[in-house]
Each structure stands twice: as structure tokens, then as C-alpha cells.
C-alpha positions in Angstrom: 113.7 88.8 117.7 116.8 87.3 119.3 120.0 89.2 118.5 121.7 85.8 117.8 119.2 85.0 115.1 119.7 88.4 113.6 123.5 87.8 113.5 122.9 84.4 111.9 120.7 85.8 109.2 122.6 89.1 108.6 126.2 88.4 109.6 129.1 90.8 109.0 131.8 88.2 109.7 131.8 84.5 109.0 134.2 81.8 110.2 134.2 78.6 108.0 135.5 75.7 110.2 136.9 72.9 108.1 137.1 74.9 104.9 138.6 73.1 101.9 141.0 74.5 99.4 139.1 72.9 96.6 136.0 75.0 95.7 134.3 72.0 94.0 134.2 70.0 97.2 131.3 70.4 99.7 133.6 72.0 102.3 135.0 74.4 99.7 131.7 75.6 98.3 130.5 78.0 101.1 133.5 80.4 100.6 133.2 80.0 96.8 129.6 81.0 96.9 130.1 83.9 99.4 132.7 85.3 97.0 130.6 84.6 93.8 127.6 86.4 95.3 129.8 89.3 96.6 129.4 89.0 100.4 130.5 92.3 101.8 131.6 91.2 105.2 134.7 89.3 106.4 135.4 85.6 105.8 137.7 83.6 108.0 138.6 80.1 106.7 139.8 77.7 109.4 142.0 74.7 108.3 145.3 73.7 110.0 146.7 72.4 106.7 146.3 75.5 104.6 147.7 79.0 104.8 145.4 80.6 102.2 142.0 79.6 100.7 140.5 81.5 97.8 142.8 84.4 98.3 141.9 84.7 102.0 144.2 84.2 105.0 143.5 80.8 106.5 143.7 80.2 110.3 145.0 77.0 111.9 142.3 76.9 114.6 139.4 78.8 116.2 141.7 80.3 118.9 143.7 82.0 116.1 140.8 84.0 114.7 141.4 87.8 114.7 137.9 88.5 116.1 134.8 86.8 117.3 132.7 86.0 114.2 129.0 86.7 114.0 128.4 83.2 112.7 130.4 80.0 112.1 129.8 77.3 109.5 131.0 74.0 110.9 131.9 71.2 108.4 134.2 68.9 110.3 133.5 65.4 111.7 131.1 64.7 114.5 133.6 64.7 117.4 135.5 67.7 116.0 132.2 69.5 115.6 131.6 69.1 119.4 134.9 70.7 120.3 134.5 73.4 117.6 131.1 74.4 119.0 132.5 74.6 122.5 135.4 76.8 121.5 133.2 79.1 119.5 130.8 79.4 122.4 133.6 80.3 124.8 134.7 82.9 122.2 131.3 84.5 122.4 130.1 83.6 118.9 126.4 84.3 118.7 125.4 81.5 116.3 126.8 78.5 114.4 125.5 76.5 111.4 126.4 72.8 111.9 126.4 71.1 108.5 127.9 67.9 110.1 125.6 64.8 110.1 125.7 61.8 112.4 123.4 63.2 115.2 119.8 62.5 116.1 119.0 61.3 112.6 121.2 58.3 113.3 119.3 56.9 116.2 120.0 56.8 120.0 123.8 57.1 119.8 123.4 60.1 117.5 120.8 61.7 119.8 123.2 61.4 122.7 125.9 63.3 120.6 123.3 65.9 119.7 122.5 66.5 123.3 126.3 66.9 124.0 126.4 69.3 121.1 123.7 71.5 122.6 125.4 71.4 126.0 128.7 72.4 124.4 127.0 75.3 122.7 125.9 77.0 125.9 124.4 80.4 125.0 125.4 80.1 121.4 122.5 79.3 119.1 122.7 76.4 116.7 121.2 75.9 113.3 121.1 72.2 112.5 123.0 69.9 112.9 122.7 67.9 109.6 121.5 71.1 107.8 122.3 72.4 104.3 122.4 75.9 105.9 120.7 79.1 104.9 120.6 81.8 102.2 119.8 85.4 102.8 118.8 86.2 99.2 118.0 89.9 100.1 121.5 90.7 101.2 123.4 88.2 99.0 124.6 86.0 101.9 124.7 82.3 101.0 125.7 80.2 104.0 125.4 76.8 102.3 127.2 74.3 100.1 124.0 73.6 98.0 124.9 73.4 94.3 121.8 75.4 93.6 123.9 78.4 94.5 125.9 78.0 91.3 123.4 80.4 89.7 124.8 83.8 88.8 122.1 85.9 90.3 119.5 85.3 93.0 115.8 85.9 92.2 115.1 88.6 94.9 111.6 89.2 96.2 109.3 88.8 99.2 108.9 85.0 99.7 110.9 83.4 102.5 111.2 79.6 102.9 111.9 77.6 106.0 112.3 73.8 105.4 113.0 70.8 107.6 114.5 69.2 104.5 117.8 70.5 103.1 117.3 69.0 99.6 114.0 70.8 99.1 115.7 74.1 99.7 117.9 73.9 96.7 115.0 72.6 94.6 112.8 75.6 95.5 115.6 78.0 94.8 116.1 76.6 91.3 112.3 76.5 90.6 111.8 80.0 91.9 114.6 81.3 89.6 113.1 79.5 86.6 109.5 80.9 87.3 110.6 84.4 88.0 109.4 84.3 91.7 111.5 86.5 93.9 112.8 85.1 97.3 114.0 86.8 100.5 115.4 84.2 102.9 115.8 80.4 102.8 116.6 78.3 105.9 117.1 74.6 106.4 116.3 73.7 110.0 116.9 70.0 109.7 117.4 68.3 113.1 116.2 71.4 115.0 118.4 70.6 118.0 118.1 74.3 119.0 116.7 76.7 116.5 113.4 75.5 114.9 110.5 76.6 112.8 109.0 78.9 115.4 112.2 80.8 115.8 112.4 81.6 112.1 108.7 82.4 111.7 109.3 84.9 114.5 112.4 86.4 112.7 110.6 86.5 109.3 107.5 88.2 110.9 109.8 91.1 111.8 111.8 91.0 108.6 110.7 93.9 106.3 111.9 92.1 103.2 109.5 89.1 103.8 105.9 89.4 102.6 105.0 85.7 102.6 106.4 82.8 104.8 106.6 79.3 103.3 107.2 76.2 105.4 108.1 72.7 104.3 107.1 70.7 107.3 107.7 67.1 108.4 106.6 67.5 112.0 106.2 70.3 114.6 108.5 69.6 117.5 107.3 72.5 119.8 103.6 73.0 119.1 102.8 75.8 121.5 105.8 77.9 120.3 104.9 77.2 116.7 101.3 78.2 117.3 102.3 81.5 119.1 104.7 82.4 116.2 102.1 81.6 113.6 99.5 83.8 115.3 102.0 86.6 115.6 102.7 86.4 111.8 99.0 86.5 111.2 98.6 89.6 113.3 101.4 91.2 111.4 99.6 90.5 108.1 102.1 88.0 106.8 100.4 84.9 105.3 102.0 81.5 106.0 101.9 78.7 103.4 102.7 75.1 104.6 103.4 72.0 102.6 103.1 69.2 105.2 104.5 65.8 104.2 103.3 62.6 105.8 99.5 62.6 105.4 99.1 58.9 105.9 96.9 57.8 108.7 98.8 54.6 109.1 99.9 53.8 112.6 97.0 55.6 114.4 96.2 53.5 117.4 92.7 52.1 117.9 90.7 54.0 120.5 87.7 53.2 122.7 85.9 56.3 121.5 84.7 57.2 118.0 86.8 60.4 118.4 90.0 58.4 118.2 89.0 56.9 114.9 87.7 60.1 113.5 90.7 62.3 114.4 94.2 61.2 113.3 97.4 63.1 113.2 97.0 64.8 109.8 93.6 66.1 110.8 95.2 67.6 113.9 97.6 69.5 111.7 94.6 70.7 109.6 93.0 71.9 112.8 96.2 73.8 113.9 96.6 75.3 110.5 92.9 76.5 110.4 93.2 78.0 113.9 96.4 80.0 113.1 95.3 81.1 109.6 97.9 79.0 107.8 97.2 78.1 104.2 97.9 74.5 103.4 99.3 73.6 100.0 97.9 70.2 99.3 100.1 69.4 96.3 103.8 70.1 95.9 103.1 72.0 92.7 101.0 74.5 94.8 103.9 75.1 97.1 105.4 78.0 95.1 102.2 78.8 93.1 100.3 79.9 96.2 103.2 82.1 97.5 103.6 83.6 94.0 99.9 84.7 94.2 100.2 86.0 97.7 103.4 87.9 97.2 101.7 90.2 94.7 100.3 92.0 97.7 96.9 92.4 96.1 93.7 91.7 98.1 90.9 89.6 96.6 87.6 91.0 97.9 85.1 88.6 96.2 84.6 85.6 94.0 83.7 87.2 90.6 86.4 86.6 88.0 86.9 88.0 84.5 88.8 85.8 82.0 90.5 87.5 79.0 91.7 84.9 76.6 93.6 84.8 73.3 92.9 81.1 72.9 89.3 80.0 73.3 89.8 76.5 74.6 92.0 77.5 77.4 89.4 80.0 78.6 86.8 77.3 79.0 89.3 75.1 80.9 90.0 77.9 83.4 86.3 78.8 83.7 85.5 75.2 84.5 88.2 74.9 87.2 87.0 78.2 88.7 83.5 76.9 88.9 84.6 73.8 90.8 86.4 76.0 93.3 83.3 78.1 93.9 84.2 81.1 91.9 81.8 83.0 89.5 82.5 84.1 85.9 79.6 86.4 85.2 79.2 88.2 81.8 80.2 91.8 81.8 77.7 94.4 83.0 76.1 96.5 80.2 78.4 99.5 80.6 81.6 97.3 80.6 80.2 95.3 77.6 79.7 98.6 75.6 83.2 99.7 76.4 84.6 96.3 75.2 82.5 96.3 72.0 83.7 99.8 71.2 87.3 98.5 71.1 86.7 96.2 68.2 84.0 97.0 65.6 82.8 94.0 63.7 82.6 90.4 65.0 86.2 89.2 65.1 86.3 89.2 68.9 83.8 88.0 71.4 84.0 90.8 73.9 80.7 90.9 75.7 80.6 87.5 77.4 82.9 85.8 79.8 85.5 84.5 79.0 86.2 87.6 76.9 87.8 86.1 73.7 90.2 88.0 71.5 91.5 85.0 69.6 90.1 86.0 66.2 91.1 89.7 66.7 94.8 88.8 67.3 97.0 90.2 69.9 96.6 93.9 69.1 98.3 96.2 71.8 95.5 98.8 71.9 92.8 96.2 72.0 94.6 94.4 74.9 95.1 97.6 76.9 91.5 98.7 76.4 90.1 95.3 77.4 92.3 94.9 80.5 91.5 98.5 81.6 87.8 98.0 81.1 87.7 94.7 83.1 89.8 96.1 85.9 87.5 99.1 86.1 84.4 97.0 86.0 82.3 96.8 89.2 81.3 93.3 88.1 84.7 91.7 88.7 87.0 91.2 91.7 89.9 89.7 89.8 91.2 89.2 86.3 92.8 86.1 84.7 94.8 86.7 81.5 95.3 83.7 79.3 98.4 83.7 77.1 98.2 81.2 74.3 100.6 80.1 71.6 100.8 83.7 70.3 102.7 84.6 73.4 105.6 82.4 72.4 106.6 84.8 69.6 105.5 88.0 71.3 106.0 87.6 75.1 106.5 91.4 75.6 103.2 92.3 74.0 100.8 91.1 76.8 103.4 92.2 79.4 103.5 95.7 78.0 99.7 95.9 78.0 99.6 94.6 81.6 102.3 97.0 82.7 100.3 100.0 81.4 97.1 99.0 83.2 98.3 97.6 86.6 98.8 101.1 88.1 95.2 102.0 87.6 93.7 99.2 89.8 94.5 97.3 92.9 92.5 94.2 91.9 94.4 90.9 91.6 95.6 89.9 88.1 97.0 86.5 87.4 98.0 84.7 84.2 97.5 81.3 82.7 100.4 80.7 80.4 101.1 77.9 77.9 103.4 75.4 79.5 105.6 75.9 76.4 106.0 79.6 77.1 108.1 79.8 80.3 109.8 83.0 79.3 106.4 84.7 79.0 105.4 83.3 82.4 108.5 84.5 84.1 108.1 87.9 82.5 104.6 88.2 83.9 105.6 87.1 87.4 108.3 89.7 87.5 105.7 92.3 86.6 103.7 91.3 89.7 101.3 89.1 87.7 101.7 85.5 89.0 101.8 83.1 86.1 100.7 79.5 86.1 100.8 76.7 83.5 97.8 74.6 84.8 94.2 75.8 84.9 93.7 74.4 88.4 96.7 76.4 89.6 94.7 79.6 88.8 91.9 78.4 91.0 94.2 77.4 93.9 96.0 80.8 93.6 92.7 82.8 93.8 91.4 80.6 96.6 94.5 81.2 98.7 94.2 85.0 98.1 90.6 84.9 99.2 91.7 82.9 102.3 94.4 85.4 103.1 92.0 88.4 102.7 89.7 86.7 105.2 92.5 86.6 107.8 92.6 90.4 108.0 89.6 90.4 110.3 91.6 89.5 113.3 91.8 86.4 115.6 88.9 84.9 117.4 89.0 85.3 121.2 90.0 82.2 123.1 87.8 80.9 125.9 88.2 81.3 129.6 90.7 79.7 131.9 89.4 76.2 132.9 88.9 75.2 136.6 87.6 72.2 138.5 84.1 72.8 139.9 83.7 73.0 143.7 82.7 69.7 145.3 84.0 67.5 142.5 86.4 64.8 143.9 88.7 64.3 141.0 91.1 62.2 143.0 88.4 59.4 143.3 88.1 59.1 139.5 90.5 56.8 137.7 90.5 54.2 135.0 87.6 53.7 132.5 84.5 55.1 134.0 81.1 53.4 133.3 78.5 55.5 131.6 76.7 56.6 134.7 80.0 57.8 136.3 81.0 59.5 133.1 77.7 61.4 132.8 78.0 62.5 136.5 81.4 63.9 135.6 79.9 65.8 132.6 77.1 67.0 134.8 79.6 68.5 137.3 80.8 70.7 134.5 77.3 71.8 133.7 76.4 69.4 130.8 72.9 68.1 131.3 72.1 64.4 130.8 69.0 62.3 130.3 67.0 61.1 133.3 68.3 57.6 134.3 68.4 55.1 137.1 71.0 52.4 138.0 69.3 49.0 138.5 70.9 46.0 140.3 70.8 42.9 138.0 70.2 40.5 140.9 67.5 42.5 142.7 65.9 45.1 140.3 63.7 47.7 142.0 61.2 48.7 139.2 59.4 51.2 141.4 62.2 53.8 140.8 61.6 53.6 137.1 58.0 55.0 137.1 59.2 58.6 136.4 61.0 57.6 133.2 57.8 57.2 131.1 56.0 54.2 129.5 59.0 53.1 127.4 62.7 53.5 128.2 66.3 52.6 127.1 68.0 49.7 128.7 71.8 49.5 128.8 74.4 47.4 130.5 76.6 49.3 132.9 80.2 48.3 132.6 83.6 49.8 133.2 85.1 47.3 130.7 82.7 47.4 127.8 82.6 50.8 126.1 81.0 49.9 122.8 77.8 48.4 124.3 75.8 48.2 121.0 78.3 45.7 119.5 77.7 43.1 122.3 73.9 43.5 122.4 74.1 45.8 125.5 71.6 48.4 124.3 67.8 48.1 123.8 65.5 51.0 122.8 61.7 51.5 123.3 61.5 48.9 126.0 58.2 48.9 127.9 58.7 49.5 131.6 56.7 46.3 132.3 59.2 44.2 130.3 62.3 45.5 132.0 62.7 42.6 134.4 62.7 39.9 131.6 64.8 42.0 129.2 67.5 42.4 131.9 68.1 38.6 132.0 68.0 38.2 128.2 70.5 41.1 127.7 72.8 39.7 130.4 72.8 36.3 128.7 73.5 37.8 125.2 76.4 40.0 126.5 77.9 37.0 128.4 78.0 35.0 125.1 79.4 37.9 123.0 81.9 39.4 125.5 82.4 36.9 128.3 81.5 39.6 130.8 79.1 39.1 133.7 76.8 42.2 134.0 75.9 43.2 137.5 74.2 46.5 136.9 72.0 48.1 134.2 71.2 51.6 133.3 67.6 52.5 132.6 67.1 55.8 130.8 64.2 57.9 129.5 63.6 57.7 125.8 64.9 60.9 124.2 62.8 61.7 121.2 62.6 64.5 118.6 66.2 65.5 119.0 69.2 65.5 116.6 72.1 63.2 117.6 75.4 65.1 117.9 78.7 64.1 119.3 81.6 65.9 121.0 84.9 64.3 122.0 88.6 64.9 122.7 91.7 63.6 121.1 95.4 63.8 122.2 98.5 63.5 120.2 102.0 65.1 120.1 100.5 68.3 118.6 98.3 68.8 121.7 94.7 68.2 122.7 91.8 68.8 120.3 88.0 69.0 120.7 86.1 67.2 117.9 82.4 67.8 117.1 80.1 66.2 114.5 76.9 64.4 113.9 76.6 61.5 116.4 75.1 58.1 116.9 76.3 54.8 115.6 76.9 56.2 112.1 79.4 58.8 113.3 82.4 56.9 111.8 80.5 56.1 108.6 79.7 59.7 107.7 82.9 61.3 109.3 81.3 64.7 109.2 83.5 66.4 111.8 85.3 69.6 112.7 88.3 70.0 115.2 90.0 72.7 117.2 93.1 72.4 119.4 92.7 74.0 122.9 95.4 76.0 124.5 96.7 74.4 127.7 94.4 75.1 130.6 91.9 77.1 128.4 88.4 76.3 127.1 87.2 77.0 123.6 85.2 80.2 123.1 81.6 80.3 122.0 82.7 81.9 118.7 85.2 79.0 118.0 82.6 76.4 118.8 79.9 78.0 116.5 82.5 78.3 113.7 83.3 74.5 114.1 79.6 73.6 113.9 79.1 75.8 110.8 81.9 73.9 109.0 79.9 70.7 109.1 78.1 69.5 106.0 75.2 68.7 108.2 75.1 72.2 109.8 71.8 73.0 108.0 70.1 70.2 109.9 70.8 72.1 113.1 69.9 75.4 111.6 66.4 74.6 110.3 66.9 72.7 107.0 63.8 72.7 104.7 61.3 73.7 107.3 62.7 71.5 110.0 62.4 73.1 113.5 65.6 75.0 114.3 67.6 73.2 117.0 68.8 74.8 120.3 72.2 75.8 118.9 72.9 78.1 121.8 72.5 75.2 124.3 74.7 72.9 122.2 77.4 75.6 121.9 77.3 76.1 125.7 77.6 72.3 126.3 80.6 72.0 124.0 82.3 75.0 125.6 81.7 73.3 129.0 83.1 70.0 127.6 86.2 71.8 126.4 86.5 73.4 129.9 86.4 69.9 131.5 89.1 68.6 129.1 91.3 71.6 129.8 90.8 71.5 133.5 91.5 67.7 133.8 94.6 68.1 131.5 96.9 65.1 131.3 94.7 63.1 133.7 92.1 62.7 131.0 93.1 60.1 128.4 89.9 59.7 126.4 86.5 61.3 126.6 83.4 61.5 124.5 79.7 62.3 124.6 77.9 60.3 121.8 75.1 61.0 121.4 74.2 64.3 122.9 70.6 65.1 121.8 69.9 68.6 120.5 66.2 69.5 120.8 64.2 72.3 119.3 64.9 75.9 120.0 64.6 76.6 123.8 64.4 72.9 124.8 68.2 72.4 125.4 70.4 69.4 125.0 70.9 66.1 126.9 73.9 63.8 127.0 72.5 60.3 126.4 75.8 58.3 126.4 79.4 58.9 127.3 82.9 57.6 127.8 85.7 58.9 130.1 89.1 57.3 130.8 91.3 58.9 133.4 94.8 57.9 134.6 
């Protein structure tokens, strides 16, 4: 962790540049909030037109400050901000928060000013510009003018938030306070001219007060730094929850390969999050619900859930939602059922099935304690959901008291579904360490995120080997869009086997060279310009060898009509039969380079059954990563022997995909697009063969 970031987050002295004498104005609020929340360090207002602000001595300029502050808040105009940053840097100030706008968010001129700002900062670290600042809730240090800081007391806890949107920060602070969720640190990174997401993920990984890291993300500006920081947080056991805005696929450019159409920027983010163990909140309502569940610190070890309800209908709603998310709600085992029945003689309560319903019995403290204790002790359940109905409105302490008495005896996760009309009861449960939700679906999302987080404790998969160019491969001679034969020769150089094939001259075909390909073959045009051959009539299957000569002429004529291209060469291939069609491709965007795998053939874009992983620069995927990708596919059972079907040679396919990723990593920026589709996967022990391919190099 950098010392400057530590000073920024935990300062002992603060200079406020451009402080206002009016605490209601934006420039007056930071000092007002520092005083309101009892900041224990020194505050130095800087304003040439005031001698005193909020009872503090005011300094006319930065040069007049009695000491070098740990951090400065800058709230002056754009040009003055530049000179203030330079003066503070020369003074040796470790970090500055630039609230001033008018930089990169305002286009090319603003970007130029932002570059000047960073140059002026020198060694001093900058948060912003155009930021709303940060709040160290743990230590009562608000360095922000956000009106959300009007609250009298911060809700303290273990959830820290880093947001690229300033407005969201205040919203989350207010929502957390209302729900009883405790926070640790909140940071608005905004323009990220200097300090960005990765820097604060690193800081929060080392911060003992932070248990869960929450990110509101618009884009990742430094993917490799972000990835390294996220993996470090995972190794430290600190889950990261991300809400990523901008899911739209609009604007993705058309590509010559299927991969380009099947990838897309949002799927690249999904791949990055999956590889780094990040939990993605798909709805904004999940953005605090998931951290609330994770901040309890309890580990979910399985999918069996007990539901204890005081309102029957809600129990069914929650059970239905759990079922949709893959959770189980089994009836109590006999020993647990006996213990439950003993709590309530008679038939007022339904205590030996799940949901366990105490609606008719009423909210009796002893009954609740006994039921909660029995369910937490039961070997049949991994978690407990408590449902607080309308009765909790008048008696919010009753269920809370019963929970408090039982929580110490078990480490199983306990969450609550609370009536939307009982926020006090919900906040009370959350403060007890029992996350409370007002939607049945939120309970399922919460438990799913806890299960995901528990799965991350097994460590991180090994990355593959460092990629290299094979001896004898003349990469310099390859450029532009390769034809299929050239592309497969490139694949072969990296160890990926292809089908047997022969290049035939259209003007003078030598059919003698085809005799080893079998009685029937595949006929294709060979072109550097036409990549989707099927669409122009450039592929024919099951062509008898004797008919090749006539079919050449027919195909050339059809392709000429449909594309305007004159075909000079053809490719004649053996007919690959009995294999499963797979595909592997690469995709590049600002996040990096990804390998995509899925079921292949002409229907690849129709089914869109794919999985992606980003590769580290210069490194191939590992066998473990590739196998994991394949097992994520809906069609994985087809490879693995579905309903008596012969098991495919998965090991050969894994090896080929690893070699493909090595090729992509070794060629680096020279490779613009690349895909094998299809690659046939044959029965166990019979290997794989690349039957078609695309490669475009610069």
C-alpha cells in the first residue's frame, strides 16, 4: 500500500483550498462535515478573503500554511486548481482531492488540462478531478461536500465502496444508513486521472476494517492493474461485488469471425469477473443486498435451506425463489422434526415440514428460540431464512431477541425476509448480523453470493505457460487475411492437427493427388478475401472424387455471381465424420484478449453456447482453465458422453485449445482475428482435427 494513499484515507491534517465561509455552500460543506463528525486532526482553511472560517484560522494562500498537510481538498476553478496542485506538490503534500470539474469529462480541451494537472502534481497523488471525494466512515473522516453527510451518525461496519460515479456514493450512504448496513470506506474515483479502482482495491485489501469491497463500475481503465488487485483481494479472502453499468452490446463492430459476434464488451467483463472471483450484481437493488449478506462473515457450505415463517404465504414465495436458484428446501430429518414438535403440543403450528410455519402459534419467544436453535443444530440444513410478517411490525424486538440468543451457538448463515412495511425490524436484524431483505428474490441472490464466495476459498487456478513462437515458423511472412490453407498451416505450427487436404488449381486441376482423401470429400473455395465461404456457395460436402472437376467449375460460377470474386484455387479435404463440431476463437477489446470456446459449425451464432477467459499478456491458458470453460457450456454433456453417446476425446480438445491460446499469446498484437470453426472432436483416443479456420494479421 502506498504511503500517499494511506495519508489520503487516514489524514491527520487537512487543507481546504477555496473554503467558503458559508457552510451551506458546496465549498463550505467539507469543513462543516469534518466538524460535525468530530474529525480529530487539524483543519486548515485557505481563502484570501477570510480571516476565520467556522472558528478556524483561515490562511490567505498555500504558502502561508503552518505545516505540510497530509491531504488537500481543492475546490477552486480549473486554472487555479492547476496552480494549487503545483504549489501543494512543491510543499510535499502526499495527496490531493480535486473536486473541480472541467477536465477530461469536457472533451479534448478538458483532457489537455487534465494532463497538465497530472504534470503539475509531480509525485503528489491525485483523487479525481471531478470527484465528490471520499469518506472514511471507520475513523469519522468525511472529505466530501455530499449532502448525504448531513446525517448525525455514520453506519459503521465492514463494507467499503469505490465508485466511478460521485452521485451514487451519496445514494449508497443514505441507503446503507436506512437499512442498517455498516460501512467502512467510500471513495469516488471519477475521472481517475491518477488514482483509480485498482489503487483503492489494493488499499482496501490491506484495510483491517474492510470485510467486503463493493465497486460501482463504468469502465476499467487499467485492466492488468485491476486484475492483479482483484486477485490479491481474493487471496486475502475479501470478496468483491461489482455493479457494472453499460451492458448494452450496441456499437460492437462486425467481425469476420463468429467469435466477434459472440463476444462483445459486456461478456468480456463477465469473463474478467469470473476469472478474478468477482461477484456481479445484476440489478442495482442487489448492489447492497449482496454485500450485506457477505459482511456477516458466515460461510455457506451447501444448498439446503430451512425456512422458518410466521406468515405462510411468504414462506411459499421464498421457497419458490430458492428453487429457481438451485437451492433445496428439504423437510426436517426425523430427530429435528421430533425436537420441533415437542416445542408446541397440538396442531397450531406446522413444525415438521419446510417451510416451518408458526403462523397459527403466534410469535412466542420460547417457541421461536427453540425452533431457531433446532434448525441451526440440524445436520439437514446449511442455512436458515427467517420470515418476519406483519406481526413483526408491532414486536420488532421479539424475533431479534430470539435470534440474538441463538446466533452464538452456530456459524451457519442466517438471513431474514422482512415485510417491506417493517423497515425498523429489518434494520434491527441487519445490525444483529442477520442480513434482512424485503424481496423473496433477494434472499436467493444473497445465498447464491455467499455460496459463490465460499467457493473462492479454494485458491486460484494456475495460469498457463509463457507463450513462444515455434522454431522454423516465419511469422514475418504472414500478414493480412490468410486463406484457410495458410491459417491451418499456422495452427499446425503450434501443434493443432488439421484434416487432410490438398490445394487444387482451378485452371489445371490434378485429381491424382486426391486419391488418398477417400471416395467422397469436401470442396471449398480458397480465398484471402472471402471468409464466410458458405454464404456465397463456396462449400460443398460429400462430393464424389470423380465429380470434383465438374463441381469446381459450377462452384466458381456461383461464387462469381454472389460475390464478384474470381476463384483461382480450391481446397479439397477429407470428409470428417463421427465427430462433434466445436469452435475456438479469440477476441480483443480494451479489456484485453480473450479466448472463446463453444459448440461450432454454422449454428454457432444461433445457439450462442460459449464460454470466455481473458489471457494474461504473453501467457497461455492452463489445462485447468480450459476444462473449466468447457464444463460451463450447456452442451458439455455432449462431449462427456450424454445418454450413452461415446465420450469425446476431451483431453485432445483441451490440449488443442491450450495450444490455440499459446498461439494467440505468442503473436500478441500482430493477431487481429483468429478462429477455428469447426474443430472436430472424435471419440476417446481419436483426437481432434481443425476443419476450417480464419486468421488475420497486421
